[in-house]
N, C-alpha and C positions, 0 to 999 in steps of 0.2 A: 838748460839748467846749469847755473854756475855754483861751484862748490868753494867753500873757504879753504884757505891754504892748509889748515889742520886736517880737513877731510881728505884732501888730495894726498897728504902724507900718509894717512891711514890706508887709503886704497893702495898706494904704492907699496907700503910695507907689507900689507896683507898678501900681495902677489910677488913679493921679493923683487920689486923693481926700484931702481934708483931714480929719483926725480931728475937728477942731473943728467941721466942718460937719455931723457926724453927731449932731445934737442935736434930739430930738423936741420938739414944742411941749408946753407944760404942759397939764394937764387944763383949766384955765380958758381958755387960749389956744385950744385945740381947740373948746371949747364956744362961744366967741365967734365963731370962724370959721364953725362950723356954723350958728349962729343967723343970721348975715349971709347965708349961702348959701341958707337955706330961704326967705328973703324975696324971692329973685330971681323975677321974673315974665317977663322977656324971654327965655324958654327954650321949647323945643318942648313940654315937659310940666310946666307950673307946678304947684306943690304947694299944695293948699288950706290955709287957715289952721288948720283943725281938725287935719288930718293933720300939718302942720308942728309944731303945739304938742305933740301927743302924741309925735311922733318926738323932739323936743328933750328932753322930759321923761324919755324912756327912754334917752337917749344917755349917761347916767352908768353904765349897765350894759353888760357885754360884748355886742358885736354878734353876733346870730345870723342872722336872716332879715329882709330888708327889709320894711317895713310901710307903704310909701307908695302902694300900689295897692290895689284891692279884691280882689286875689288873694293867696294864700299857698301854701306848699308844705310838706308833711309829710316831713321828712327821716328820721324814725324813729330807729333806732340810729346813723345816720350824722350826726346833728345835732352841730354843734360851735359854737364861738364864738371871737371875737377879743377877748382881754383885752389892750387896748393897753398898759396899764401894765406887763404882765408880759413884754413883748418885751425882749430883752436888747440891749445895745450891739453885741454881735457879730452879732446878726441884722440890726440896722439897718445895720451896716457891710457885711455880705454883700450886702444890698440895694443900698447905695450903689455898691459895686464892680461889681455886675452891671449896674446902670443905666448906669454910666459906659462899660462895655464894650459894652453893647447900643447905646447912642446912636451910638457910632463906626461900627457896622456898619449900623444901621437907616438912618442918614442917607445912606448910600451905596446901600443895596439895597432899602429898603422903598418901597411905593407912596406916592404923595403923600397919599392919603386917610388912611392909617395915621398919617403924620406929623402931619397936622392933628389927628387924634384925640389924639395924645400931648400936644398943646398944650392941649387942653380939660380933660384929667383930671390930678389931682395924682399923676402916676406918674413924674415925671422928677427928683424930689428925692433928697435923701441920707438920707431916713428912710422906713420902710415907711408907706404911707398908712393913716390911720384909716378903718376900714370904714364907720363912721357917716357920715363926710364923703363918702367915695368912693361909697357907695351912693346918697346923695342927689344927687350930681352925675350919676351914671350914669342915674338915673331921670329927672332933669330933661332930659337930652339925648336919651335913647333910649326911655324907658318900661320899660327892663329894671332888675332889681335883683340884689343879691347874696344868696347862700344859703351860709352857712359850713358846710363839711363836714369830716369827719375826714381823709380822704385819697382815694384812688381809690374811687369809689362804683360800684355796679352800673349797667350800661348803661341798664336801664329807668328807674331813678331819675334818672340824668344827663339823659336826654332828656325825662322828665316835667318836670324843672325848665325845660327849654327851651320846653316846651309852654305854660307860664304865664309865660314871660319872666323866669325867674330863672336866674342863672348861678352854678354851684357854685364856690366858692373855698375853698382850704385856709387854714390859719392858721400854717403853719410855713415857715421860710425855709431854703433849701439851705445847707449848711455853707460857710464861707469857702473860696474857691478852686475851687468846683465849677461847671463850665460846663454839663454835661448831666445830667439826672436822668431815670430811667425813669418816675417818678411825679411828678404835678404838685405844685408848691409855689407860694408867693406870687410867685416870680419868673416862673413860667409863667402862672399864672392871671391875675395882675394886670398885670405888666409885659408879658406876651405878648398876652393876649386883650382887655383892656379897650379899647384903641384901635381894635380891629376893629369894635366896635359902632357906630362913626361911619361905617362903610361900610354904607349901608342894605341893599344886596343881601346882604351877609354875615349881618347880623342877621336878615334875612328868611329866609334859608336855614336858619339855626340854629333859628328858630321852626318852620319847615316840617318839619324833621327831628323836632322834638318831636311835632308833629301826626301825622306818618307812623308813628313808633314807637308812639304811643298806639293808632292804628288796628290795627297789627299785634297788639298785646296784646289789644285788644278782640275781634278776630277769633279769636284763640286761645281766649280764655275762652268765647266763644260755641260754638266747636266742641267744647270739652271737656265742655260740658253734655250733648251728645248722644253722647259717646264711651261705648262699652259695655265695653271691656276696658282693662286697664292698659297693654297693648302699644299700643293705639290712642292712649291718652292720651300715652304717651311719644313716639310718632311726631309727634303734634300739637305738643307742646312743642318737640321738636327742629327741626321745620320752622319754627316761629316764631322760634327762636333763630337759625337760618340766615338768615331774611329780615332780621332785625335786624343780623346780621353784615354782609350785603351793603350795607344802608343805612349802616351805620357806616363802611364803606370809602369811600363817596361823601363822607361828612363828613370823614374823615381826609385825603383827597387834595385837599380844597378848603379847608374852614375851618381845619384844622390845618397842612397842608403845601402849600397852594396857592401857585402863582406866577401872574402875570398879565402880559399885554403892555400896556404903557402908554407912550405917546409914542415908539413904535417901539423900546422897550427892555424887557428882562426884569426884573421887580421882584417882590418877595415881599409877600404879605399874610397867609400862614398863621401862626397864633399859635405853633405848634410850632417853626416856623423862626425867627421873630423873637425868641422868648424865649431863643434860644441864640446867643451871639455867635460861636460856632464854626460852627454850621450855616448861619447867614445867608449869609456869603460862599460857603460850600460849595454851597449850593442853586443859586446863580446861576453860579458860576465853575468849580466842580470838573469836571475831565475824567473823573472816575470815574463820575459819575451821568448817566443819560440824561434828556432833557427832551422831553416829548411835548406838542404843541399839541392842545388839545381844544376843542370847541364844546359847552357844556353844553346847548344846545338840541337836540343830536343824540342820539337814543336809543343809537346805536352807541357814542358816546363815554361816555355814562353807564354803559353795560354794561361798558365797558373799566375804569372805576373800580370798579364793584361786584364784578367778578370778580378783581380784582388783590389778592393777599395782601401783607403787609408785616410788618416787625418794629418794635418800639418801642424797642429798646435800642441802636440805632446809627443813624447818618445814613442817610437814604433812598438807595436805589439808582436810583429813578426818580421824577421830579417831573412832575406834570401842570400844564400852563400854560393858564390860561383865556384865551380870545381877548379878553375884556373883562369888566368887572363886570356890565354890563347883562344879559348872557346868563345870569348866575347866577340871575336871577329866574325863569327857566324851570324851576328845580328845585323844583317845587311838591310838596305832599304826595302828590297823585295820581300825578305822574310818578315819584316815589321808589317808591311802592308798585308801579306798573306795571313798573318796571325790575327791582326785586328779585325779583318773581315770575318774570320771564323768566330772571334770573341763577340762580335756583334750579335750573334744568335744565342749565346750562352748565358746562363745565370751568372750573376756576380757572386763573389765570395767576400766575406768580411775579413778584416785584417787580423782577427783572432782565430779564424777557422783553421782547422787541421784536418786534412784528408787522409784516408787510410793508405793511399799509395804515395803520399809525400815521403821523401827520404829525409827523415827527421834526425837532426843532430841533437836536439832536445825539444821537449814540449814545455812551454812556459806556463806559469801558474795562471796567466790571463787567457790561455787558449780555450777554445770551445769547439764542440762538434757543430757543423754547419746548421743542423736542424734546431739547435738550441736557441738561436737568435729569434726564430719564428715564434717559439714558445714564449720567450720573454716579452716580445712585442704584443702577442695576443693577450697576455695577462697584464699588460701595461706595467711591467716591472722595469726597473732602471737598466739601461743598456747604452753603450757608447754610440755616438752619432754615426760613425762609419757603418756599424752593424745595422742600425735602424734604417739608414739610407739604402743599404743593400736589400733588406727585407721589402721595403716599399717598391723598389725598382723591380725586384724579381716577381712580386705578386702581379705587377702590371705587364710582365713579359708574356707575349703570346706563346701558346704551346708550340713546342718544337716538333715539326713533322718531317716526313721524308722529303717534302718539297724544299726544305732548307739545305739539303745536300751537304751536310757536314762531312768534312774529310775524316778518315779513320782516326787520326790523332784527336781531333775535336770530339768525335763521338765517344771515344774511349774516355776522354777527360770528363765529358758530361756524365757518363755512366758511373765514374768513380765518385761523383758527388752524391750518389744515392746508395753508397755502400755503408757498411757498418764502420763507425768511427772509433778512433782510439781514445778520444776525449769526450766526456759527457758533462 
């Protein structure tokens, strides 16, 4: 959509952005900046001369996948590229307006490590970053690289990228004036996620999820080899998909929508939160949402994340608050696999549910006791889709018996769902 000049001026003025500042570097200027960057050695992951030379020679072509490590990733039909010269003025202006709005909320609500990360990467300017430059900076600082994709990619591919320390990024920018998108764009992938890579525990957890998802898929393929019927094969695939779903929820409530206690205050680090100027203050201040303190070293608390459903097209109804960043390192591939295998036998929870043994920072006005959603569905009363989905799934769940061999943490967590609740 093309806007007349007067409308562009209105957008810029509304976000306190100067139209004159929305001026990308020329191709020669970008090449010169990249050449200087590639020679830096006082960085955690210096780039060898041979890698730098080949990378620089390829920088006149559209960026696809980073080539600075010994690893690569096959994106298949989801492969895309960033043709920097093809980006429009309106896309750059949309970026500039979003960054201006984000900075106002990030500086008030983001954790200090995230703000440090924003100072390291070229993501605070008034033009969309050139992925050739951004990829090199990302690799130098963290060992991760970019992989340009079409849009939302299948979960197995998303986490396979994480396994080899590639982060999928799109090449389109949200329309001018858009705060929230259901699908990721440059504003989410770059302005939201990139700074989180300088939080070591978050980058570690992302890689650990990649390893865990790979093991889930490997186990599925191994079981399929010995399957004798189509029904058995279908059941094996469905079980694998559920295990990936539970693991994805742990990722969602930490990497994407996590809060953390820092210096005795509540701050945000999740990229899904910080990429939205609207959800950033909402996540910390809103009285609608519940906030539950969790300890990632606790199996019970990871089960809480793995069994909690959510929606992606509106602000969250519950946020989980990490006690600190250090405890995130306990979310190893082995623990992810152990937790999701236990979650497979447990009822799901809705994203508005509050349990008696939750460590509550606050109970939001949208919260409900777990039994309430069943009553609403049975009376055919209005209810959010996440809660309805949980009801239908749990009704179909087989009874849990001794043969399921739940571990003590899972059994205790199951029992807690039948206790008296704080919210009615």
